[in-house]
C-alpha positions in Angstrom: 83.9 85.7 94.6 82.4 86.4 91.2 81.1 89.6 89.8 77.7 88.3 88.8 76.2 85.4 90.7 73.1 84.8 88.5 73.7 86.1 85.0 70.2 85.1 83.8 68.6 87.7 86.1 71.1 90.4 85.9 70.6 93.5 83.7 74.4 94.2 83.7 75.1 91.0 81.6 72.7 92.2 78.9 74.1 95.7 78.9 77.7 94.5 78.5 76.6 91.9 75.9 74.9 94.6 73.9 78.0 96.9 74.3 80.4 94.2 73.0 78.1 93.3 70.2 77.8 96.9 69.1 81.5 97.7 69.2 82.3 94.5 67.3 79.7 95.0 64.6 80.1 98.7 64.1 83.6 98.6 62.5 82.4 95.8 60.1 79.5 98.0 58.9 81.7 101.1 58.8 85.2 99.8 57.8 88.0 102.2 58.2 86.1 104.7 60.3 87.5 105.4 63.8 89.1 101.9 64.0 92.6 101.7 65.4 92.6 98.0 64.6 93.8 99.1 61.1 96.8 100.6 62.8 97.6 97.5 64.9 97.4 95.2 61.9 99.4 97.5 59.7 102.1 97.7 62.4 102.2 93.9 62.7 102.7 93.5 58.9 105.4 96.2 58.8 107.2 94.5 61.7 107.0 91.1 60.1 108.4 92.6 56.9 111.3 94.4 58.7 109.9 97.8 57.8 109.6 100.6 60.4 106.1 101.0 61.8 106.8 104.6 62.9 105.7 107.7 61.0 103.6 105.5 58.8 100.2 106.5 60.2 96.7 106.1 58.8 93.5 108.1 58.7 93.3 108.0 62.5 96.7 108.3 64.1 100.3 107.1 63.7 102.0 104.4 65.7 103.9 105.8 68.7 104.1 102.8 71.0 107.0 100.6 72.0 108.6 98.0 69.7 107.2 95.4 72.2 103.7 96.3 71.2 104.7 96.4 67.5 105.9 92.8 67.8 102.7 91.8 69.7 100.7 93.0 66.7 102.0 90.3 64.4 99.4 87.7 65.4 96.7 90.3 64.9 98.0 91.0 61.4 97.8 87.3 60.5 94.0 87.2 61.1 91.4 88.2 58.5 90.4 91.9 59.0 87.0 91.1 60.5 88.4 88.6 62.9 91.2 91.0 64.0 88.6 93.7 64.6 86.5 91.4 66.8 89.5 89.7 68.6 91.1 93.0 69.6 87.9 94.4 71.1 87.1 91.2 73.0 90.6 91.0 74.3 90.5 94.6 75.5 87.2 94.0 77.3 88.4 90.7 78.8 91.6 92.3 80.2 89.6 95.3 81.6 87.0 93.1 83.4 89.5 90.6 84.6 91.7 93.3 86.1 88.6 94.9 87.7 87.6 91.6 89.2 91.0 91.0 90.7 91.1 94.6 92.0 87.7 94.3 93.7 88.7 91.1 95.4 92.2 91.9 96.6 92.7 95.7 96.7 89.5 97.6 97.6 88.9 98.5 101.2 85.2 97.5 101.1 83.6 94.4 99.6 80.6 95.4 97.5 77.3 93.6 97.6 75.9 92.1 94.4 73.7 95.2 93.8 76.6 97.6 94.3 78.8 95.6 91.9 76.1 95.7 89.3 75.8 99.5 89.7 79.6 99.7 89.3 79.5 97.7 86.0 76.5 99.6 84.7 78.3 102.9 85.3 81.5 101.5 83.7 79.8 100.3 80.5 79.1 103.8 78.9 82.5 105.1 80.1 84.2 102.2 78.3 82.2 102.6 75.1 84.4 105.1 73.3 87.7 103.3 74.0 86.3 99.9 73.0 84.5 101.3 70.0 87.6 102.8 68.3 90.0 100.0 69.3 92.2 102.0 71.7 94.7 100.3 73.9 93.6 102.1 77.0 91.2 99.5 78.1 94.0 96.9 78.2 96.2 99.4 80.0 93.5 100.0 82.6 93.2 96.3 83.2 97.0 96.0 83.7 97.1 98.8 86.2 94.3 97.2 88.2 96.0 93.8 88.1 99.2 95.4 89.4 97.4 96.9 92.4 95.7 93.6 93.1 99.0 91.7 93.0 100.6 94.2 95.4 97.6 93.8 97.8 98.0 90.0 97.6 101.8 90.3 98.1 102.4 88.6 94.7 105.4 90.8 94.0 106.6 89.0 90.8 103.2 89.4 89.3 103.0 93.0 90.3 106.4 93.7 88.7 105.4 92.0 85.5 102.0 93.8 85.2 103.7 97.2 85.9 106.5 96.6 83.5 104.0 95.5 80.8 101.9 98.6 81.4 105.1 100.8 81.2 106.1 99.3 77.8 102.6 99.9 76.5 102.5 103.6 77.5 105.3 105.2 79.5 103.4 107.3 82.0 102.2 104.4 84.2 105.7 104.8 85.6 104.0 107.3 87.9 102.2 104.4 89.7 105.4 102.4 89.8 107.4 105.2 91.4 104.8 105.7 94.1 104.8 102.0 94.9 108.6 102.1 95.0 108.4 104.6 97.9 106.1 102.3 99.8 107.7 98.9 99.1 111.4 99.7 98.5 112.7 96.2 99.3 110.1 94.2 97.5 109.2 95.9 94.2 111.9 98.0 92.5 114.4 95.3 91.6 111.7 92.9 90.4 110.2 95.7 88.3 113.6 96.6 86.7 114.3 92.9 85.9 110.8 92.5 84.4 111.2 95.8 82.4 114.6 94.5 81.0 113.2 91.1 80.1 110.2 92.5 78.3 112.4 95.0 76.5 114.6 92.2 75.2 111.7 90.1 73.9 111.5 91.9 70.5 115.1 91.0 69.9 114.1 87.3 69.9 111.3 88.0 67.3 113.3 89.9 64.7 116.9 90.6 63.7 118.8 92.5 66.5 119.9 95.3 64.2 116.3 96.0 63.0 115.0 96.0 66.6 117.7 98.3 67.8 116.9 100.7 65.0 113.2 100.7 66.0 114.1 101.4 69.6 116.2 104.4 68.5 113.3 105.8 66.4 110.8 105.2 69.3 113.1 107.0 71.8 113.3 109.9 69.4 109.5 110.1 69.3 109.4 110.1 73.1 111.8 113.1 73.0 109.6 115.0 70.6 108.4 118.1 72.4 104.6 118.5 72.0 104.1 121.3 74.5 102.6 123.4 71.6 99.5 121.1 71.8 98.8 122.6 75.2 98.0 125.9 73.7 96.1 124.8 70.7 92.3 125.7 70.5 90.4 124.1 73.4 88.8 121.4 71.2 92.3 120.2 70.1 94.4 120.6 73.2 95.2 118.0 75.8 92.4 117.3 78.3 94.3 118.1 81.5 94.4 120.6 84.3 96.0 123.2 82.0 93.0 123.1 79.7 90.7 123.7 82.7 93.0 126.6 83.9 92.8 128.1 80.4 89.1 127.9 80.4 89.1 129.7 83.8 91.7 132.2 82.3 94.3 131.5 84.9 96.7 129.4 82.8 100.4 129.5 83.9 103.4 129.5 81.5 105.0 126.4 80.2 107.7 126.6 82.9 105.1 127.2 85.6 103.0 124.3 84.5 106.0 122.0 84.3 106.8 123.0 87.9 103.1 122.3 88.8 103.4 118.8 87.3 106.6 118.1 89.3 105.1 119.4 92.6 101.9 117.5 92.0 103.8 114.2 91.5 105.9 114.9 94.7 102.7 115.7 96.6 101.0 112.5 95.5 104.1 110.4 96.5 104.5 112.3 99.8 100.8 111.8 100.7 101.0 108.0 100.1 104.3 107.8 102.1 102.7 109.7 105.0 99.8 107.3 105.0 102.2 104.4 105.0 104.2 105.9 107.9 101.0 106.4 109.9 100.1 102.7 109.5 97.0 103.2 107.3 95.4 99.9 106.6 96.8 98.2 103.5 93.7 98.4 101.3 93.0 102.0 102.2 96.6 102.8 101.4 96.4 101.1 98.0 93.1 103.0 97.3 95.0 106.2 98.1 97.8 105.1 95.7 95.3 104.5 92.9 93.6 107.9 93.5 96.9 109.8 93.7 98.6 108.2 90.7 95.7 108.0 88.3 94.6 111.5 89.4 98.0 112.8 88.5 98.0 111.0 85.2 94.7 112.6 84.2 95.3 116.1 85.5 99.0 116.6 85.2 100.2 113.8 82.9 102.3 114.4 79.8 99.7 113.7 77.2 96.1 113.3 78.4 93.5 112.8 75.7 89.9 112.0 75.8 90.4 108.2 75.6 93.0 108.4 78.3 90.2 108.8 80.8 89.5 105.1 80.3 92.3 104.6 82.8 90.4 106.5 85.5 86.9 105.1 84.6 87.0 102.0 86.9 88.2 104.0 89.9 85.7 106.8 89.2 82.8 104.3 89.1 84.0 102.5 92.3 84.4 105.8 94.2 80.9 106.9 93.1 79.3 103.8 94.4 81.5 103.7 97.5 80.8 107.3 98.5 77.1 106.8 98.0 77.4 104.0 100.6 79.6 105.6 103.2 80.6 109.1 102.3 79.4 112.3 103.8 76.7 114.3 102.1 79.1 116.7 100.4 81.2 113.8 99.0 78.1 112.0 97.6 77.0 115.2 95.9 80.4 115.9 94.4 80.8 112.3 93.2 77.4 112.4 91.6 78.2 115.6 89.8 81.5 114.2 88.6 79.9 111.0 87.3 77.2 113.0 85.6 79.8 115.1 83.8 81.6 112.0 82.6 78.4 110.4 81.4 77.5 113.7 79.7 80.7 113.6 77.7 79.7 110.1 76.5 76.2 111.3 75.5 77.3 114.5 73.9 79.3 112.7 71.2 76.1 111.7 69.5 75.1 115.4 69.3 76.5 117.6 66.4 79.4 119.6 67.8 78.9 117.9 71.2 82.4 116.7 71.3 83.8 120.2 70.6 81.6 121.7 73.3 82.6 119.3 76.2 86.3 119.5 75.2 86.1 123.3 75.1 84.5 123.3 78.6 87.1 120.9 80.1 84.4 118.7 81.5 86.6 115.6 81.9 89.4 117.2 84.0 86.7 119.0 86.0 85.1 115.6 86.8 88.4 114.2 88.0 89.0 117.3 90.1 85.5 116.9 91.7 86.1 113.2 92.4 89.5 113.9 94.0 87.8 116.5 96.2 85.0 114.1 97.1 87.5 111.5 98.1 89.5 114.0 100.2 86.3 114.9 102.1 85.4 111.3 102.6 88.9 110.4 103.9 88.9 113.5 106.2 85.4 112.5 107.5 86.5 108.9 108.2 89.7 110.1 109.9 87.7 112.5 112.1 85.2 109.8 113.1 88.1 107.4 113.9 89.8 110.0 116.1 86.5 110.8 117.9 85.9 107.1 118.6 89.5 106.8 119.9 89.0 109.8 122.2 85.7 108.4 123.4 87.3 105.1 124.3 90.1 106.8 126.2 87.6 108.9 128.2 85.6 105.8 128.9 88.7 104.0 130.1 89.5 106.9 132.5 86.0 107.2 133.9 85.5 103.5 134.5 85.5 102.8 138.3 88.2 100.5 139.5 86.9 97.2 140.8 87.5 96.6 144.5 90.3 94.1 145.2 89.2 90.7 146.1 89.6 90.0 149.8 91.2 86.6 150.5 90.4 85.4 154.0 92.8 82.8 155.3 91.5 80.7 158.2 94.1 79.5 160.7 94.9 75.8 160.3 93.4 73.6 162.9 95.8 72.2 165.5 96.1 68.5 165.6 95.2 67.0 168.8 
């Protein structure tokens, strides 16, 4: 299966080609503006020179990722700036699309037609624009999460463990997906994941002096310990884009302790729902779709540090759900999914308007869109389950009312006597 069978006649190819051309050329015309490639190249140079990449920062943000990513930035720093800018964005798009292709083939419950796949990619293009434009790592992370789900669906457990471990070292909170998968596949995934996590964590020690690498791990762990709960109560346009922001907009925000409890209960509910579906023998692909919805929904709404570009992780799933519900969901689900996608696209368009970013941040449109999509998925799942139960009851009634066939009468003639 390929995503596009005839690229010459497909609009989606031209849309993505224009998007990639734009995000690659724009930093060259506006050097230093909203370009995290500067951070990656600076980090690679500092790592190569045995200097700490943490707390260095630039005009955009400081480096807060693992030493594994710092070591991976060295090849990028060796390239000319223009080549590093283009290479990073093309790599991000390639990992995203490759992960999406694997997920569509192996892990989604329904196989889309060509037209539906093109709609999916057309919806994904604007939602990927911001992340690819500023060189964020979230597009790569989204591809890794999709690859891990596809590997689980294909029972490639070593690959799944490696993709999950790599995603965890890139940003810690994909651990939420790993923990849910642990509850569903306790004998196949946890040990492999821990071994992959340990191996990848030791890779930087082979690329620099052990003392230096150990020091970088210590600094990074201290950064992870840094309590940034104060960001949750900053002005709306500067706070995290999570459920708490939406509750603050609705003027029903809980305390820090109450919200932390809500985060824990939400994670337990997500894991419990997936385990319940596994216990009731839900089909594998439908189960993995539920895992994706539960884990990514928790990351967006109740995660530790949800920012605008973090919604890149949810974008492929949001586009797929929108197309899928338009195909088979009830009317209410189609309406909610359409409203959610409209809100996400509005956030993309409003960036071009003066003060547009501030307005959609202050209104909490991104978490509201995720909340609507989760509700739409719940209605679709409930509707499908109700139809399945009704069909089962109808079959049982039909079996009870079916008249029994009369038994076949076997006539045995007496054998003729020999004369």
